[in-house]
C-alpha positions in Angstrom: -1.3 -28.9 -15.0 0.1 -25.5 -16.1 3.2 -23.6 -15.2 3.4 -20.9 -12.6 4.1 -18.3 -15.3 0.9 -19.4 -17.2 -1.2 -19.4 -14.1 0.0 -15.9 -13.0 -0.7 -14.5 -16.5 -4.2 -15.9 -16.5 -5.0 -14.5 -13.1 -3.8 -11.0 -14.1 -5.7 -11.2 -17.4 -8.9 -11.7 -15.5 -9.0 -8.6 -13.4 -12.3 -6.9 -12.6 -13.6 -3.4 -12.0 -15.7 -2.7 -8.8 -16.7 0.9 -9.8 -16.1 3.9 -7.6 -17.4 5.6 -4.5 -16.9 8.8 -2.5 -15.6 8.4 1.0 -14.8 11.0 3.8 -11.2 12.1 3.8 -10.6 10.5 7.2 -11.7 7.1 5.8 -9.6 7.2 2.7 -6.2 6.0 4.0 -5.1 3.0 1.9 -7.6 3.5 -0.8 -6.9 4.3 -4.5 -7.8 7.7 -6.0 -10.3 7.6 -8.8 -10.0 11.2 -9.7 -7.2 13.7 -10.5 -6.8 16.3 -7.8 -6.0 19.9 -8.9 -4.7 22.6 -6.7 -7.5 25.0 -5.7 -5.0 27.8 -5.2 -1.3 28.5 -5.6 1.0 26.6 -3.2 2.2 28.4 -1.3 -0.7 30.8 -1.7 1.6 33.8 -0.9 5.2 34.7 -0.6 6.1 33.2 2.8 9.1 33.4 5.1 11.1 30.2 5.6 13.0 31.7 8.6 12.5 33.7 11.7 14.1 37.1 11.3 13.5 40.4 9.6 12.0 41.2 6.1 13.7 44.1 4.2 13.9 45.6 0.8 16.9 44.3 -1.0 17.6 47.5 -2.9 18.0 49.2 0.5 20.8 46.8 1.4 22.3 47.3 -2.1 22.3 51.1 -1.4 24.4 50.6 1.7 21.8 50.5 4.4 22.7 47.8 7.0 20.7 49.0 10.1 16.9 49.0 9.9 14.2 50.4 12.2 11.8 47.6 13.4 8.4 48.7 12.2 6.4 45.8 13.7 6.1 42.0 13.7 4.5 39.7 11.1 3.3 36.3 12.5 2.0 33.3 10.6 -1.7 33.6 10.2 -1.9 37.4 10.3 -2.8 39.6 7.3 0.0 40.9 5.1 1.8 44.1 6.3 3.4 46.8 4.2 7.0 47.9 4.6 6.6 51.7 5.0 10.1 52.8 4.3 13.3 51.4 2.8 15.1 52.0 6.0 12.4 50.0 8.0 12.2 46.3 8.5 9.5 43.9 9.8 10.3 41.2 12.2 8.8 38.1 10.6 8.1 34.5 11.8 8.4 31.3 9.7 5.3 30.8 7.6 4.2 34.5 7.8 3.3 36.5 4.7 6.3 38.6 3.4 5.3 42.3 3.6 4.5 44.3 0.6 7.7 46.1 -0.6 10.0 43.5 1.1 11.9 40.9 -1.0 14.5 39.4 1.3 14.4 37.8 4.8 17.5 37.8 7.1 17.4 35.2 9.9 18.0 36.2 13.5 21.3 34.3 13.6 22.7 36.9 11.1 21.4 40.0 13.0 22.0 42.2 16.0 18.8 43.8 17.4 19.0 46.5 20.0 16.7 49.4 20.9 14.4 48.8 18.0 17.2 48.7 15.4 18.2 45.6 13.5 21.7 45.5 12.2 22.5 43.0 9.4 25.8 41.2 10.0 26.2 39.2 6.7 25.6 39.8 3.0 22.0 39.7 1.7 20.7 38.2 -1.5 17.6 39.1 -3.4 14.7 36.7 -2.5 16.7 34.8 0.2 14.6 32.8 2.7 11.4 33.4 0.8 9.2 30.6 -0.5 7.6 32.3 -3.5 3.9 32.2 -4.2 3.1 29.2 -6.5 6.7 28.0 -6.1 5.5 24.4 -5.4 2.3 24.3 -7.4 0.2 26.8 -9.4 -3.6 26.9 -9.2 -5.2 24.3 -11.4 -2.1 22.1 -11.6 -2.7 18.4 -10.9 -1.2 17.7 -7.5 -2.4 14.0 -7.2 -3.1 11.7 -10.1 -5.9 9.2 -10.4 -4.5 5.8 -9.4 -2.5 7.1 -6.5 -2.7 4.9 -3.4 -3.6 7.2 -0.5 -1.0 7.4 2.3 -0.5 9.8 5.2 1.3 12.4 3.0 -1.4 12.1 0.4 -4.0 12.8 3.1 -2.1 16.0 3.9 -2.2 17.1 0.3 -6.0 16.3 0.0 -6.6 18.3 3.2 -4.7 21.2 1.9 -6.9 21.5 -1.2 -10.1 21.2 0.9 -11.1 17.7 -0.1 -13.6 16.7 2.6 -14.7 13.7 0.4 -12.6 11.8 -2.0 -13.5 9.7 -5.1 -11.8 6.3 -4.8 -11.8 2.9 -6.4 -14.4 0.7 -4.8 -13.1 -2.3 -3.0 -14.6 -5.8 -3.7 -16.9 -7.6 -1.3 -15.1 -10.7 -0.3 -16.2 -14.0 1.3 -13.5 -16.2 2.9 -14.7 -19.7 2.8 -13.4 -22.7 4.7 -14.7 -26.3 4.4 -14.1 -29.5 6.3 -15.5 -31.5 9.2 -12.1 -31.4 10.9 -12.4 -27.7 11.7 -13.9 -26.4 14.9 -14.4 -23.0 16.3 -11.7 -21.2 18.3 -13.5 -21.5 21.6 -13.9 -25.3 21.2 -11.4 -27.9 22.4 -10.6 -30.0 19.4 -11.0 -33.8 19.5 -7.8 -35.7 18.5 -9.1 -35.9 14.9 -9.9 -32.1 14.8 -8.1 -28.8 14.5 -9.2 -25.2 15.2 -10.0 -23.2 12.1 -7.2 -20.7 11.3 -6.9 -20.1 7.6 -10.1 -18.1 7.4 -8.8 -15.8 10.2 -5.4 -15.5 8.5 -7.0 -14.5 5.2 -9.5 -12.1 6.9 -6.6 -10.4 8.7 -4.6 -10.1 5.5 -7.6 -8.5 3.8 -7.9 -6.0 6.7 -4.5 -4.7 5.7 -6.0 -3.9 2.3 -9.0 -2.1 4.0 -11.3 -5.0 3.1 -13.7 -6.3 5.8 -14.2 -9.9 4.6 -17.1 -12.2 5.6 -16.0 -15.6 6.9 -18.1 -18.6 6.0 -17.7 -22.3 6.9 -19.3 -25.4 5.3 -19.0 -29.0 6.5 -18.0 -31.8 4.2 -21.6 -32.1 2.9 -21.9 -31.7 -0.8 -25.4 -30.1 -0.8 -24.5 -27.7 2.0 -21.4 -26.6 0.1 -23.3 -26.2 -3.1 -26.1 -24.1 -1.5 -23.7 -22.0 0.4 -21.3 -21.3 -2.5 -24.2 -20.5 -4.8 -25.5 -17.9 -2.3 -22.0 -16.5 -2.0 -21.7 -16.0 -5.7 -24.7 -13.7 -5.7 -23.6 -11.7 -2.6 -19.9 -11.2 -3.1 -17.5 -10.0 -5.8 -14.8 -12.4 -4.8 -14.8 -15.8 -3.0 -11.5 -17.0 -1.4 -11.6 -20.6 -0.5 -9.2 -22.6 1.7 -9.3 -26.3 1.1 -11.6 -28.6 -0.9 -10.0 -28.2 -4.3 -7.6 -31.2 -4.3 -8.4 -34.8 -5.3 -9.7 -36.1 -2.0 -13.0 -37.9 -1.7 -14.5 -34.9 0.1 -13.0 -32.3 -2.2 -16.4 -31.4 -3.7 -15.6 -27.9 -4.9 -14.4 -28.4 -8.5 -17.5 -30.4 -9.4 -19.8 -28.0 -7.5 -18.3 -25.1 -9.4 -19.0 -26.9 -12.7 -22.7 -27.5 -11.7 -23.1 -23.9 -10.7 -21.9 -22.5 -14.1 -18.4 -21.5 -13.2 -15.7 -21.1 -15.9 -12.7 -23.0 -14.7 -9.7 -21.0 -15.9 -7.2 -23.4 -14.5 -6.9 -26.1 -11.8 -3.5 -27.4 -10.6 -0.2 -25.5 -11.1 3.3 -26.9 -11.3 4.4 -25.2 -8.1 5.0 -25.9 -4.4 3.3 -25.1 -2.2 -0.1 -24.7 -4.0 -0.2 -27.5 -6.6 -4.0 -27.9 -6.4 -4.7 -24.1 -6.8 -8.0 -23.5 -8.6 -9.1 -20.2 -10.3 -12.3 -19.3 -12.2 -15.2 -17.0 -12.7 -18.9 -17.5 -12.1 -20.7 -16.8 -15.5 -23.9 -15.4 -14.1 -22.7 -13.1 -11.3 -19.1 -12.4 -12.5 -17.7 -13.5 -9.1 -14.0 -14.3 -9.2 -13.0 -17.5 -7.3 -9.7 -18.3 -5.9 -9.5 -21.9 -4.5 -6.4 -22.2 -2.3 -5.2 -25.5 -1.0 -6.0 -26.1 2.6 -2.6 -26.3 4.2 -1.8 -23.0 6.1 1.5 -22.3 4.3 -0.1 -22.9 0.9 -3.1 -20.7 1.6 -0.9 -17.9 2.9 1.7 -18.1 0.1 -0.8 -18.2 -2.7 -2.9 -15.4 -1.3 0.2 -13.2 -1.7 1.4 -14.7 -4.9 -1.8 -14.6 -6.9 -4.6 -12.7 -5.1 -2.7 -9.5 -4.1 -1.3 -8.9 -7.6 -4.8 -9.5 -9.0 -6.3 -7.0 -6.6 -3.6 -4.4 -7.5 -4.5 -4.9 -11.2 -8.2 -4.4 -10.4 -7.4 -1.1 -8.6 -5.1 0.1 -11.3 -1.9 -0.2 -9.2 1.4 -1.5 -10.5 2.7 -4.8 -9.2 6.2 -6.2 -9.4 8.1 -8.8 -7.4 11.1 -7.1 -5.9 14.5 -8.7 -5.9 16.3 -9.9 -2.8 19.8 -11.2 -2.2 20.1 -14.8 -1.0 22.5 -15.3 1.9 22.6 -19.1 1.7 22.9 -21.7 -1.0 19.7 -23.4 -2.2 19.0 -26.0 -4.9 15.6 -26.7 -6.4 15.9 -30.3 -7.5 12.3 -30.6 -8.7 10.6 -29.6 -11.9 8.2 -27.4 -9.9 8.4 -23.7 -9.2 9.2 -23.4 -5.5 8.2 -20.7 -3.0 10.7 -20.8 -0.2 10.1 -19.1 3.2 12.7 -16.5 4.1 13.3 -14.0 6.8 14.2 -10.7 5.2 16.3 -7.8 6.4 17.9 -4.6 5.1 21.7 -4.4 5.0 23.0 -1.1 3.7 20.8 -0.4 0.6 20.1 -4.1 -0.1 17.3 -6.5 0.8 18.7 -9.8 2.1 17.1 -13.1 2.8 17.9 -15.9 5.3 16.1 -19.3 4.8 13.4 -20.2 7.3 13.3 -23.8 8.5 10.0 -25.3 7.8 8.5 -28.8 7.8 6.3 -28.1 4.8 3.1 -26.3 3.7 1.3 -27.5 6.8 3.7 -25.7 9.1 1.8 -22.7 10.4 4.1 -21.6 13.2 7.2 -20.9 11.1 5.1 -18.3 9.1 5.5 -16.0 12.2 9.2 -15.6 11.4 8.6 -15.5 7.6 8.9 -12.1 5.8 8.0 -13.6 2.4 8.8 -16.2 -0.2 11.6 -16.6 -2.7 10.6 -17.7 -6.2 13.0 -20.5 -7.2 12.7 -21.7 -10.8 12.6 -25.5 -11.5 15.9 -27.4 -11.4 17.9 -24.3 -10.4 20.8 -24.1 -8.0 21.6 -20.8 -6.3 24.6 -19.6 -4.4 24.9 -16.9 -1.6 24.7 -13.5 -3.2 22.3 -14.4 -6.0 19.4 -12.0 -6.6 16.0 -13.6 -6.8 12.4 -12.5 -7.1 10.7 -12.1 -3.8 7.1 -12.1 -2.6 6.9 -10.0 0.6 4.3 -10.9 3.2 5.4 -8.5 6.0 6.8 -5.0 6.2 10.6 -5.2 6.3 12.4 -2.8 8.5 16.2 -2.0 8.6 
């Protein structure tokens, strides 16, 4: 049995690459860029007005002219106009091209316009209210770097440079596998000795958040069925996530099946709770990565976030860190195991705070609904309210 630190290090050291692919822009949200994106033109591409008002020549104001004849109107999306005379002005709307010969924009709030004459009521400064061409980014400059996770604002930038298709990191093909005769389908009424399958749905839903459509598989507690199904999965999927079957029970066939199928066991059993029976390895022939999570719902859920998500981030070239959270209640870990404690997190001021969630153990599924994540509590450590501790978020936390 190894420590949590050792297990986590081994997982991250065994990341994989799943190559790249091009996807339509409207399907790229949540993906990771596999190319640098240069600006295809200056941004903004022209001197643009940042206010509604009039465009004038600054030297005319300097020369003492404060009343200007309105020559016309420049709207956003219309060709550039030319200021014909220093005593003229052009009414201009936000986003419109600043006319040739104009170099200052005075907003309406600082004007009096009557009978085609615009009188400036406040001092003018050269270049005021003008967003200069190339002021944000010059043509050819990198606007998005490879390895950026694509969010809504990223989509906007990609659209602005005309990227109809985007080169992204390919996502792994993943099978979510459950085993056990005690599991029945959702539509069935379980016998007293049975339960409805839930872990595979939990994992598949969690993977959907990562833009991965997993395939769910189930095998009964039959050694040959498990072996045949797992072998097939190794040749069809990049990753296999298993829930249950990795402990020391009489029907926990997976460790010996893995050995027979040529899987390199990188570790089995970690000094942690929940998740002591955690199994991790790679299939030699196919290169498939295998995470064997213990079958209790809380254990599967916790270890997916603790181990798999950091591993996936490493595979995609993203940085991963456990944020810190402030404990609001005292807690003592009296064991020599690393503990992962359920908490409900909230934002207070600029700080992330955590209240302990009451739970009956790793088999408690319902309390996960009120859980925002897990505190990492080192062995034989006592903590007081106010202590900052590493935190594994499982849900988005809102103020």
